[in-house]
NUPA-559970 format. One record per residue: x, y, z of N, C-alpha, C in turn. Coordinates in steps of 0.02 Angstrom, whole numbers, plus 50000, padded with zeros to 5 digits. Layout:
XYZXYZXYZ/...
This chain:
492154792848916492864794748917493064797148987/493684795549005493934797249072493904804649084/494104808449034494124815749043493424818649054/492924815749020492244817949028491994816549099/492144810449122491934808649189492224813249242/492874814649235493204819249281492894826149279/492764828549218492484835149211491784835649242/491364830749227490684830949254490684830349330/491144826249358491194825649430491374832349462/491874835649432492084842049459491534847249454/491184847149398490634851849390490104850849444/489914844549456489424843249507489664844949576/490314843449589490614844949653490614852349668/490774856149618490824863349627490164866949619/489654863449595488984866349587488984872549544/489394872349493489404878249450489164876849379/488914870849367488654869449302488144863749307/487624864149269487134858749265487424853049223/487594847449256487934842049221487504838849167/486864839549173486424836549123486474840049056/486654846349056486674850248995487374852348976/487884850549016488564852649001488794849848935/489144853948896489384852048831490134850948831/490364846948785491074846148773491224847648700/491684852448689491904854148622492614851648614/492714847148567493394845348547493614850448495/494174853848510494374859448467494504857248395/494704850948385494854848548318494224848048274/493644848048305493014847748268492724854648255/493104859748273492854866648265493354871048229/493684868048180494124871848136494804873448164/494994870548221495634871948253496144866848229/496754869148215497294864848191497844864648244/498064858548262498554857748315499254856248291/499454859248236500124858048208500634863248229/500414868448267500874873448294501054879048247/500754879448187500924884648139500334889148122/499734886248115499154890248097498914894048159/498744900448149498484904548203497734902848212/497554900548273496884898048285496454902848327/496654909048333496314913648378495564913948365/495374915248303494664916248287494254909948300/494524904148281494154897848292494074896248366/494614897248404494574895848476494104900648511/494134907048493493674911848525492954910248507/492824908148445492144906348426491894900348467/492334895448480492144889648520491984891648591/492384896148620492254898648688491584902248689/491474906548640490844910348637490234905748631/490294900648590489734896048580489584891948643/490114889748677490014886148740489674890648791/489904896648797489604901448843488874902648827/488714903748764488024905048744487574899048754/487864892948754487474886848763487404884748836/487644888748881487584887248952488214884748985/488744883548946489384881648974489584874548958/490214873048969490484866448956491234866448953/491504861248925492224860148923492484860848852/493004864948844493354865448781493964860948785/493944855348750494424850048757494974850548704/495604850448726496194850648683496544843848685/496494839848633496894833648631497624835348617/498054830348616498764831448603498864835448539/499314840348542499454844648486499724851348509/499914855548462500174862148478499714867248444/499374871348484498844875748461499064883048467/499264885848411499504892748409498914897548412/498974902648456498424907348463498674914048488/498264919148473498344925648505497904925948566/497734932048588497364933048649496664930048645/496454926548700495794923548705495444926248767/494794927448761494394929548818493974923648842/494114921548904493734916148935493094918948964/492524915348955491874917848976491534912949024/491014915349057490694911649111490524904449092/490644899949140490464892849135490844889049082/491424891549063491844888149014492484885749047/492634879449038493234876349063493684874249005/494324876249007494814873748960495134867448989/495124862048950495424855748972495964853848922/496594853848945497164852248904497424845348921/497374840748873497644834048882498394834448892/498694829048917499394829148938499864831648884/499784829848822500234831948768499974837948730/499494841448757499214847348724499584853648747/499764858048701500104864348716499714870048683/499484874648724499184880848699499754885848692/499914887548631500534891148615500384898348598/500674903048635500554910048622500914912548560/500584916748523500894919748464501484924148484/501974924648440502554929048452502474935848418/501874937248392501744943748362501334948048410/501564954048427501164958348473500504960548443/500434960148377499804962048346499234957148363/499414951348390498904946448409498664947148480/498864952748513498674953948583498364960848590/497744961848572497434968348582497364969848656/497444976048675497374977948745496674976848769/496594973948829495934972548855495664978148899/496094982248928495864987648970496444992248985/496294997749014496815002349037496675004049110/496494999049150496335000049219496925003249256/496765007649303497275011249339497745006549377/497485000749398497894996149435498494993649395/498434993849329498974991449287499544996549283/499445002449308499935007749300500245010049366/500095006549420500325008749485501085009049488/501415003849461502145003749464502455005049395/502075008549353502325010549287502445004549241/502114998949254502094993449207501424993649171/501434992149108500834992949068500664986349033/500544981449075500394974849050499644974249036/499394978048988498684978148975498504973348918/498854967748914498734962548865498844955848900/498544950448873498644943848902498474938548851/498794932748858498624927148815497914924648830/497754923948894497084922148915496834927448963/496244930148948495974935648985495244934249003/495034936249062494334935849081494164941649127/493574944349120493354949749164492604949049177/492424949049242491724948649261491404941949248/491804936749239491524930149224491434926149289/491034920749283490924916249339491064909049317/491314905149365491404898049354491804896449292/492434898349293492884897249237493494893549263/493874890649217494464887249241494874884149186/495434881249207495894877649164496094871249200/496034865549167496214859249197496584854849147/496814849149173497184844549132497934845149143/498314840649115499044840549124499414843449065/499064847149023499384850348967499744856748987/499944860648937500384866348949500124872548913/500184878248945500084884748913500764888148910/501004889448850501674892048838501604898748802/501804904148836501744910748807502284912648758/502804908548751503374910248707503614917348721/503684918848786503774925648807504414929048785/504964925248783505584928548763505554930648690/505324926148646505264927948576504784933748566/504224933648603503734939048597504024945648621/504364945648678504644951848706505184954648660/505604950348632506134952648588505844955548523/505294952648499504954955448440504674962348456/504364963148514504104969648535504674974748539/505234972648568505804977148574506064979248505/506114974448460506364975948393505894980748356/505244979648360504764983948326504774991048355/504914991548420504974998248449505565001948419/506134998548413506735001948389506715003548314/506334999548277506255001148206505745006648194/505355008248247504845013348240504175010748215/504125004248202503505001448177502955001148231/503154999548292502674998948347503005001848409/502975008448417503325011848471502955010948537/503325008748587503065008048655503175014648692/502635018348703502705024848736502905024248808/502875018148835503085016948904503755013348908/504145013548856504775010048852505225011948910/505525007048942505975008148998506675009348971/506865015548967507515017348938508085015448985/507955015349050508485013649098508655006249093/508145001949093508254994749089508314992249017/508154996748969508194995048898507744989048881/507104989848899506614984648885505924987748876/505504984648835504814987248828504404985748890/503944990148906503504989148963502804986948942/502634987448879501984985248855502064978148829/501924973248872502024966248857501454962148884/501244956748849500684952748874500864948348934/500394947748980500424942749032500224936049003/500334930749041500094924149020499344923649033/499134924849095498434924949114498284931349152/497714934449137497464939949178496724938949188/496534937749251495834936449270495624941949319/495114945749299494924951649339494174951549354/494014952749417493324953449437492904947149425/493204941249432492864934949419492724931249484/492224926849481492034922949539492004915549521/492314911449563492334904349550492834902649496/493474903149511494014901749463494414895849489/494494890649447494884884749464495404883449410/496034882949431496564880949386496944875349421/496944869449390497234863449422497674859649373/498224857149400498654852149367499054854649307/498904860249280499194862549218499924864749226/500284864749170500944867649164500874874449129/501174879549158501124886249130501824889349128/502014892049070502704894249065502794900049015/503334903649025503624908248976503154913848955/502964917949003502604924048987503104929548967/502854934548930503264940448916503274945248975/502824944249024502774948449083502584944049143/502114946249184501884942149239501574935649213/501594930549255501314924149235500564923849246/500354921649305499644921049321499454926949365/499004931149340498824937349375498064937549386/497874938849450497164938849469497024945249508/496484948649492496314954949524495564955149540/495404956949602494704958049623494274951849610/494554945949621494194939749612493984936949680/493524932149678493324928549738493254921149722/493364916949773493344909749765493824907449710/494464908549724495004907049677495384901049703/495444895749662495814889749680496354888349629/496984888049652497554886249611497884880249643/497874874549609498104868449641498524864249593/499084861749620499514857049583499734859849516/499964866149516500204869449455500964869149451/501214868649391501934869149377502034875549337/502304880649370502384887249339503134888649330/503344889249267504034890749251504034897149209/504194902749243504134909249210504794913049219/505264911749176505924914849180506194916549111/505734918749067505914920248998506164927348990/505914932049033506064939049022505984942749088/506044949349086505964953549144505244953349171/505174955049235504524955349268504154948649265/504524943249265504224936649261504014933949330/503524937349361503224934549422502914927749407/502854923649459502504917349451501754918249456/501504919749516500794920749530500714927449566/500264931749540500094938149572499354938249589/499204939849651498504940149674498394947049704/497934950849675497804957649697497084958449719/496984959949783496324961749810495804956249796/495984950149811495544944449800495334941449867/494754938249868494474935249929494364927849919/494474924049973494394916749973494844913649919/495484913949934496004911649888496344905449917/496424900349877496784894249897497314892649845/497944893049865498514891249823498874885549856/498904879749824499184873949857499544869349807/500054865849833500384860549796500684862949729/500954868949729501214871849667501984871949667/502264871149609502984872049597503054878349555/503484883049578503564889449544504304890949536/504514892349475505194894449460505124900849418/505294906549449505144912949417505744917649420/505804921749368506344926649365506174932949403/505584933349433505404938649480505054935249538/504634938949575504334936049635503944929649621/504004924749666503674918349656502914918849664/502684919949726501984921349740501954928249771/501584932749740501574939649762500854941949773/500694943849834500054946949849500134954449841/499724957349797499744964449784499064967549802/499064974149809498434977749818498474984149778/498124984149721498134989849675497554994749685/497094993149730496474996949734496344999149806/496325005649818496165008249884495445006349901/495335004249962494685002049983494544994749969/495034991149940494974984049928495564980549960/495504974049970496054970450002496004963049987/496574959649995496584952449995496344949950063/495874945250063495574942850126495444935350121/495604931850174495514924550177495924921150123/496584921550131497054918750082497444913150115/497494907550081497884901850105498394899850052/499034899450071499564897150027499914891350062/499924885450033500184879650068500524874750021/501014871350048501354865750014501604867749944/501994873049942502264875449878503024875549880/503324874149822504044874449812504194880349766/504664884649787504784890849751505524892049740/505704893849679506364896449660506244903249628/506634908249647506494914949622507124919149618/507164923349567507694928349564507484934849597/506944934549636506734940149678506554937249746/505924938249770505704935349833505254929249821/505264924649868504854918549861504114920249872/503934922549933503254924849947503294931949971/502884936349941502944943449954502254946649957/502164951250004501594955850007501834962549981/501554965149930501774971349899502114969649832/502474974149798502624980649823502004985149821/501574984349770500974988349766500534986649826/500374991649866500044990349930499584996149948/499064997149906498615002849915498035001149962/497764995049957497194993049998497404989350060/497454982650055497674979050114497714971550104/497924968250158498024961050162497794958750231/497284954450234496994952450297496854944950297/496994941850354496844934750364497184930450311/497844930650313498254926850266498634921350305/498574915150280498934909550310499404906450259/500034905750279500544902850236500854897050274/500854891150244501094885250280501434880350233/501984877450257502334872150221502584874650153/503104878750156503404881750097504134879850094/504364877550035505064875950024505354880849973/505914883849991506224889149949506954887349938/507194888449877507904887749864508124892449808/508774893849806509084897649751508704904149738/508534907749791508114913749787508514919849807/508514924949765508954930649771508774935049831/508134936349841507934940949893507664937049954/507064938749978506814936150041506404929850033/506454925350082505994919750084505284922250098/505214926750148504574929750165504674937350169/504284941150129504304948450131503584951050140/503474955150192502814957950207502884965450208/502554968950161502694976050151502054980050143/501994985450180501484990550169501844997250160/501844999850098502205006150086501765011250050/501145009450031500705013949995500055015250032/500055014050098499465015150138499065008850155/499325002950138498954996750148498874994950221/498314991650235498174988950301498344981450300/498814979450342499014972450346498904970050418/498514964550425498404961850491498204954550488/498344950950542498174943950549498504939750494/499164939550497499564935550451499914930050490/499834923850468500154918150501500594914450450/501234913750467501714910250425502004904550467/502024898550439502304892950476502624887850429/503134884450455503444878850420503734880950352/504234885250356504594887550296505304884850299/505524881650246506214879050240506524882150179/507054886150189507364889850134508114888950136/508404886950080509134886250074509364890450014/509994892850020510284897049968509804902749950/509624906550002509134912049996509434918350027/509374923949991509734930050010509534933150076/508904932050097508664935050159508104930650186/508064930250252507554925950282506884929450288/506854934950326506234938350342506324945850332/505864948950295505864956150286505154958750297/505064963050348504414965950363504504973550365/504094977050325504194984250317503534987950315/503484993050357502954998150354503285004650334/503145007050273503435013250248502895018050225/503105023250189502625028250164502875030850097/502855026450047503055028249980502535032549945/501905031049957501355034749926500745034449971/500225038249953499625038549993499635044450042/499035046550063498995052150110499305050550177/499195044450201499455042250265499755035350259/500255033750301500485026850303499915022250325/499955016050306499465011150329499655008550397/499475002250410499704999050471499884991850457/500294989050501500524982150494500544979150564/500104974250578500044971750646499794964550646/499894961350703499664954550715499964949650663/500624949050666500994944550621501334939150663/501234932950644501544927250677501944923150627/502584922050641503014918050598503334912650641/503204906250624503424900750666503734895150624/504194891650654504484885650625504794887150557/505344890850559505684893050498506424891050502/506674888350446507394886950440507644890050375/508184894050379508444897550321509204897150321/509494895850263510214896350253510354902050205/510744907050228510914912850188511634912150163/511744912450097512434911750071512814918250074/513464917850063513864923950060513794927349992/513774923649938513714926449871513004926549846/512924927849782512264928249751511944921349746/511344920449774511024913949769510714912449701/510634917449659510334916349593510844916749538/511464914949553512014915849506511894911849441/511554906249446511454902049387510864904249344/510494909449365509954912049324510234915949265/509924915249206510124919549151509814926449158/509294927149199509034933749218509094934349294/509534938549317509664939249388509394945749415/509214945749480508984951849511509524957249510/509314963649512509804969049507510264969349567/510914970249555511394970749609511344977549643/511494977649708511504984049744512124987949722/512094994449729512604998849703513095001249756/513094998149815513545000249869513874994149901/514454995249930514794989849966514424988350030/514394981950048514014980050107514254973250132/514134972050195514204965450225513544961650219/513534955050234512894951450230512344954850271/511734954950243511184958350275510814953750325/510604956550382510174952750428509444952950405/509024948950437508304949950431508124956650463/507594959850439507414966350467506664967050474/506464970550527505764972250541505764979650558/505464983850515505564990950524504954994950504/504704999050551504205004150536504545010750522/504165016150532504435022850523504245027150583/504575032850595504415037050653503675038750656/503365037450713502665038950723502185033550699/502455028350667502035022950641502395016350652/502265013350709502585007050727502235001050696/502614996050679502344989450668502134986650737/501564983150740501294981050804501184973450807/501354970650864501184963750882501474958750832/502124957550839502474952750797502734947150841/502624940950820502884935050855503324931050808/503934929750829504394925250794504554919450841/504434913350819504504907550863504794901650825/505274898350856505604892550825505894894350757/506354899150759506684901550698507414899650702/507674896450650508384895050644508644897850578/509164902050583509454905050524510214904050527/510484901550472511204900750465511464906250420/511884910650448512174916150411512894914650391/513134917950337513814916350314514374919250355/514224924850392514754928450425515204931850374/515854932250391516364935150346516284942750340/515914945950385515874953250384516554956250403/516714961750372517344965150387517244972650387/517574976050433517544983350436517854986450374/518274982750340518564985350279518084985750221/517554981650222517044981950170516544987550184/516264987550244515784992650265515734992350341/515544997950371515534998150444515005002950468/514545000450510514055004550544514085002750618/514365007150658514455005950729513795006250765/513715002450820513115002950861513065009650895/513595013450897513565020250924513265025150875/513135022950814512875027250761512205024850734/511795021750776511165019050753510705024350724/510775030550748510365036050722510535037550649/511115035150626511325036450557511045031450507/510735026050530510425021450484509825024950452/509805025750386509285029850355508585026850365/508095031250376507395029050381507125026950312/507305030750261507105029250192506355027950186/505955032450213505235031550217504905030450149/505165033650098504855033250031505215028349985/505675024650011506075020149969505695013949947/505935010949893505685004549870505834999449924/505324995549946505434991050003505844984849984/506424984250013506854978650000507344977950058/507584972050073508014971050131508674974750126/508844977150066509454981050057509344988550064/508724990750080508544997750074508875002350125/509124999650180509435003750232510195003950225/510445001050170511165000450158511484996450214/512094998150235512434994050285512054994150351/511944988250381511594987650444512074985350499/511934987250562512414986150616512364979350651/511964974650624511894968050656511954962650603/512064956450626512124950950578511504946350577/511094946450630510524942050634509854945350622/509674950250664509044953950658509154961350672/508824965550631508794972750643508064974650651/507884977450708507184978950724507134986250745/506674990050712506614997150727505874999250719/505655003650764504965006250763504455000550765/504484996750818504024991150828503744991550898/503094990150905502764990050970502494983050983/502814979551028502604972851046502894967651000/503474964751019503784959450980504034953951026/503874947851009504084941951046504554937751003/505124936151030505594931650998505714925751044/505454919951024505494913951065505874908451027/506374905851058506744900251030507024902250961/507454907150962507784909550901508504907050902/508684903050853509344900250848509704903250788/510254906750800510644909750747511334906650744/511554904950684512194901850674512614905850624/513274905250631513754908450586514204903150556/514294903350490514784898950458515494901350470/515574907950470516204911150490516034917050534/516524920050566516394925050617516114931550587/515774935350629515494941850610515594946550669/515894952250657516074956850711515464960450740/514904960550704514314964250726513914960350779/513504963650818513054960050864512514956350826/512214951350860511694947350828511044951150819/510844955150870510214958650869510324966150882/509964970250846509924977350861509184979250864/508974982050921508304984750931508354992350940/508014996050898508055003350899507345006150904/507185009450961506525012250973505975006950965/506055001751005505594996051006505324995351077/504674994551085504374993851151504054986951158/504014984651221503694978251234504064972351205/504724972051216505134966651190505104960651237/504974954651210505024948351246505544944051213/506064941951250506604937851225506684931651268/506544925851239506634919651276506914914351228/507364910351254507644904951215508074907151157/508484912251168508944914651116509564910251116/509734907451059510294902751052510784905451001/511394907251026511904910250983512534905950984/512994907050937513624903350937513984904151004/514394899151022514724899151087515164905151098/515454907851045515894913651053515524920251053/514844919951052514434926051052514004926051115/514314927651172513954927051235513914933651273/514124939151244514084945651278513964951151227/513524955751244513404961651203513084960251135/512754954451129512464952451065511754955151054/511454957951105510784960851098510844968251116/510824972551065510924979651074510244983151077/510154987451127509534991151138509664998651134/509255002151096509265009451095508555012051103/508425015551158507765018451171507225013051167/507325007651204506865001951203506595000551272/506044996851275505774994451338505704986851333/505904983551388505874976251391505274974051432/504924969051409504364966351445504524959551476/504924955651442505124949151468505794947151437/506274945251479506934943051456507164937351501/507324931551471507574926151513508304927351531/508584923051574509244924151601509784924151547/509704919651498510204919251444510234925651404/509654928151383509634934351344509854940351385/509694940251450509874945851493510624946951496/511004941451495511734941951497512024944651432/511614945051380511864947251315511674954551299/511314957851345511054964551332511614969751332/511534974551287511984980351284511564986451265/511534991451309511154997451294511605002951269/511375006551217511755012051188511295018151182/511605024051177511235030251170511025031451097/
């Protein structure tokens, strides 16, 4: 059979299973019913357990709809879903026993200690095939909410402000595992985060179609403190962050991470570091990313809980109808000391920022800000005494909407000291409220190079293009602005220049 040949080839290629003894279990031969109504949890778990005990193999799902509660994936077991096969999550919360109460699950007061598919401490596991894993997340979340209000199943972590339960299952949660491969599958409709990985190594996610926009907190892919990660050729449409690198564990970090050739739509940020940022992020490469209809940032890099971020390379990003191009933040929301953020390179980026909400067509939209404001610029901001270090922006083109008016909001360049530091604030490009520039706002940075930066306006904006506040070692070359923006467009406050070409020099304006 074709599927067997593919499976055995992959096993041999990856060297994680002895192909001579590998088994294949067809779920239909092990008491599983694919009609979409019978709950198959016990039969499926027994098949996984038997495969694991026999040395490993493939659990094969032919075409059908297989209803199940939570399943624990174990070492050397591969789930293979044929093209018309759907692994269907139960809509009853009683079918999702909590797998752990790890502290990392509680960092941001979310208590997603349940999952449709769960693994911990396993090796050489995966999901393949062109089938689908469907969490039926909206129905499940609404059932949880209803049971809470009737008093039958009270969620002690219920979010009274947002009026939603916080104890909801993820689609996948893989923790402390080594050798994880997920390829070609369709994954959709979690009640919480979609694909979540923590403290794993040798993680490969390739050619996935992730559609997670059923309910709140619907991240696409979350990777926390993992090493040797490859995410490639994925399509992600999520009601929260598309691909999010998190760090829930002090003393641990994401290391050797590659994200490439992905298409992302999000009602939050497309690619984001944080918000949970206790450990760190090191040696991350992001290349060839297409973003559209995204409410927040195309690229957001954040250390606010003490995380160490260094050696980040971003290249070839194309984003349209996206609320913000670039957001880089070093803050101090939690932890004994702020972390650091240094050695960041962002090259070959094109972004179109709209005037209105880019996620207007989502049935679940990101939260609106509560103050009047003009369009926000990209921002790079540390805090007093803790500068972001060594940032390079090269070959960047951003089209802004303009249409700023003093009647909506006004922050004069003579009042730069009044822009709030907001050291403990939630990191987001709106966190400083009204900003005094339309292109870039840069504060508390040591060593920044801007080469070949082209900024465009669809309509006029009264603010300057760039504001630098307490920034040292500035290099400005190849700055390209609209023809009517040829004087006073680069504002400096308590800054030092290291290199400025003639064009940028004519645009400088120093303020106290």
